[in-house]
C-alpha positions as CSV (number, residue, x, y, z in Angstrom):
1,X,2.8,4.9,13.0
2,X,-0.1,7.5,14.5
3,X,-2.1,8.4,11.4
4,X,-1.3,12.4,12.1
5,X,2.4,11.6,12.1
6,X,4.4,12.9,9.2
7,X,7.5,11.9,7.2
8,X,8.5,13.9,4.3
9,X,8.9,12.1,0.9
10,X,12.9,12.9,1.3
11,X,13.3,11.6,4.7
12,X,15.1,8.2,4.4
13,X,14.3,5.2,6.8
14,X,16.1,2.3,7.2
15,X,13.9,-1.0,7.8
16,X,10.4,1.3,8.9
17,X,9.3,-1.2,11.3
18,X,11.5,-0.1,14.1
19,X,10.6,3.3,13.7
20,X,7.9,4.2,16.4
21,X,6.2,7.9,15.9
22,X,3.8,9.3,18.2
23,X,1.2,11.6,17.6
24,X,1.8,14.8,15.8
25,X,5.8,13.6,15.1
26,X,7.7,14.6,12.0
27,X,10.5,13.4,10.0
28,X,11.5,16.6,8.0
29,X,12.9,16.5,4.7
30,X,16.4,14.9,4.0
31,X,16.4,13.1,7.3
32,X,18.2,10.0,7.7
33,X,16.6,7.5,9.9
34,X,18.6,4.6,10.5
35,X,17.0,2.1,12.4
36,X,19.3,-0.9,12.6
37,X,17.6,-0.6,16.5
38,X,14.0,0.7,17.3
39,X,14.1,4.2,17.1
40,X,10.9,6.0,19.0
41,X,9.9,9.4,18.4
42,X,7.2,10.5,21.2
43,X,4.2,12.6,20.8
44,X,5.0,16.6,19.0
45,X,8.7,15.4,18.2
46,X,9.9,17.4,15.4
47,X,13.4,16.1,13.4
48,X,14.4,19.0,11.1
49,X,15.6,19.3,8.2
50,X,18.8,17.0,7.5
51,X,19.3,15.8,10.7
52,X,20.6,12.0,11.1
53,X,19.4,9.2,13.5
54,X,21.3,6.3,13.5
55,X,20.7,3.7,15.9
56,X,23.7,1.3,14.5
57,X,27.9,1.5,14.9
58,X,30.4,-1.2,15.4
59,X,32.5,-2.7,17.9
60,X,36.0,-0.8,17.2
61,X,37.5,-3.4,19.8
62,X,36.1,-6.2,17.5
63,X,38.7,-7.2,14.9
64,X,36.0,-7.6,12.4
65,X,34.5,-4.2,13.4
66,X,30.8,-6.3,14.3
67,X,27.8,-4.5,14.0
68,X,26.3,-3.1,17.8
69,X,23.0,-1.8,17.5
70,X,21.4,0.3,20.0
71,X,17.6,2.1,20.5
72,X,17.1,6.1,20.3
73,X,14.4,7.1,21.9
74,X,13.1,11.2,21.7
75,X,10.8,12.2,24.4
76,X,7.3,14.0,23.6
77,X,8.1,18.2,22.4
78,X,11.6,17.6,22.0
79,X,13.2,19.1,18.7
80,X,16.5,17.9,17.5
81,X,17.4,21.1,14.7
82,X,18.7,20.9,11.2
83,X,21.4,18.4,10.2
84,X,22.0,17.3,13.7
85,X,23.6,14.1,14.7
86,X,21.9,11.5,17.4
87,X,24.3,8.2,18.0
88,X,23.4,4.5,19.6
89,X,21.2,4.2,22.9
90,X,20.7,8.3,23.5
91,X,17.4,8.7,25.4
92,X,16.3,12.4,24.2
93,X,14.0,13.7,27.4
94,X,11.0,15.4,26.9
95,X,11.4,19.0,25.6
96,X,15.0,19.2,24.5
97,X,16.1,20.7,21.9
98,X,19.3,19.8,20.3
99,X,20.8,22.7,18.2
100,X,21.4,22.8,14.6
101,X,24.7,20.4,13.1
102,X,25.0,19.2,16.9
103,X,26.2,16.0,17.5
104,X,24.6,14.1,21.0
105,X,26.5,10.7,22.0
106,X,24.9,11.0,25.4
107,X,21.6,11.5,27.0
108,X,20.1,14.6,27.1
109,X,17.8,15.6,30.1
110,X,14.4,16.8,29.4
111,X,14.1,20.5,28.4
112,X,17.4,20.8,28.3
113,X,19.4,22.6,25.2
114,X,22.1,21.1,23.7
115,X,24.8,22.5,21.0
116,X,28.0,21.8,19.8
117,X,30.1,18.5,18.9
118,X,30.2,16.7,21.1
119,X,26.8,18.2,22.2
120,X,26.9,19.9,25.7
121,X,24.3,21.4,28.1
122,X,24.2,25.1,27.5
123,X,20.7,25.7,29.7
124,X,17.4,24.4,30.2
125,X,14.2,25.6,28.5
126,X,11.7,27.7,30.6
127,X,8.7,27.5,29.2
128,X,5.4,29.3,29.3
129,X,2.2,27.8,30.2
130,X,1.0,26.9,26.3
131,X,4.8,26.4,25.9
132,X,4.3,22.7,25.8
133,X,0.6,21.5,25.6
134,X,1.0,17.4,25.3
135,X,0.3,16.8,28.7
């Protein structure tokens, strides 16, 4: 945990040793961070209220539904908006945006804007010169 990272008091983190937060990263109110595998938040990442980061699932091909875990990586300056869901093994590129209540099970490209269930790329961000200060 970087000293400038911020976790709101109402956020829930399952197994904190698997959570990596770089400079200025933030887990907002009521975020559920299920760190069954490592979850990494890059510099300046914002995870908004009620979002769910889930690094575990069950093998539906196994009759005993054995647990499978896969890390989540969220690149610098990305934003996971309110009540969005990020599934196991997903990487979100630098500066990408996952819209409110979107459900992401596949990787998101840098500066991509995603919405829906399942989340789909709807556009690319066009950043101004001052829009991305973490170079």
